[in-house]
N, C-alpha and C positions, 0 to 999 in steps of 0.2 A: 881651334884654329880659324874658322872662317870669319875673319874680319874682312868685310866686303865693301866695295864701292859700287853704287848703282850708276850705270851710265845709260843714256837715252840713245846712244849710237852703237848699233850692233857691231860694227867693225872695230870699235874701241874695246870691246869686251874680251876677257879671257874665257868667259863661260856664258853660254846662252841658256836661259832657264825659262821653262814654262810652268805656270802654277795651275794645277788641276784641283777640282773639288772632289774627285774620286780617289780615295787612298790607294786602291788596288791598281790604278793606272800610273802611279808615281814610282820613280826610282828611289826617292828619298823623302821621308817625312821630316820636315824641318820645324824647329822652334825658333822664333825670332825674339831676340833679347835686346834690351836697351843698355845692358852692361857689357862692356868689352871683355871683362874678366870672366863672364859666364861662357863666352864663345871658345870653349876649350876642346870641342870635338866637332867633327864634320856635320852632324845634324843640328848644331846650335849656331845660328847665324846672327852676327852683329854687323850693322851698316855704319860706315864712317863717311863723313862728307869730305875727308881729305884723302885724295887718291894715293899719296905716298905711304899712308898708314895701312892701306889695304893689302891683303895677300893676293886678291884677285878682283878684277872688275867684272861685274855681272850685268847682263842685259836681260830684261824680262820680255820674252818673245810673246807674240799674240797667237802663235800656233805651236803645237807640240812638234810639228814636223820641222820647224826652224830651230828647235832647241837641242842642246847637247844633253840636258838633264831635265827630267820632269819631277817637280816637287809638289808635295802636299803640305799645306801649313796646318800645324796643330797648336792648340793653346796649352797643351800639357807637355812640359819639358821631358818627362820620362817616357812619353809616347813617341818621341822623335827617334829616327833611326833609318838604316838602310833597308829598303824593300828589294831592290835589285843591286846587290853588292858588286856586281861586275862593273859598275860605273864608279866605284869608290875612288878610282885613280884620278877622277876629274877634280876632286876637291883636296 
């Protein structure tokens, strides 16, 4: 599902995200793909440059205190998944 549009304006975003380097601090481990067809579940993210194609607009916050969701980027697709599933309603 997550076909996302990146915005640089926090007030335009549906979801504010902070990226952490520490997996245990994250709510979700994400895998970023360049294929829109791979983005079939919430931990697999694809970014589009066309706002109307996106399910949500995301803003990458500089602080986790300003974010709705803290994510950890993984390079292994099978490693992506929810760490704190109580926030799964956000995506």
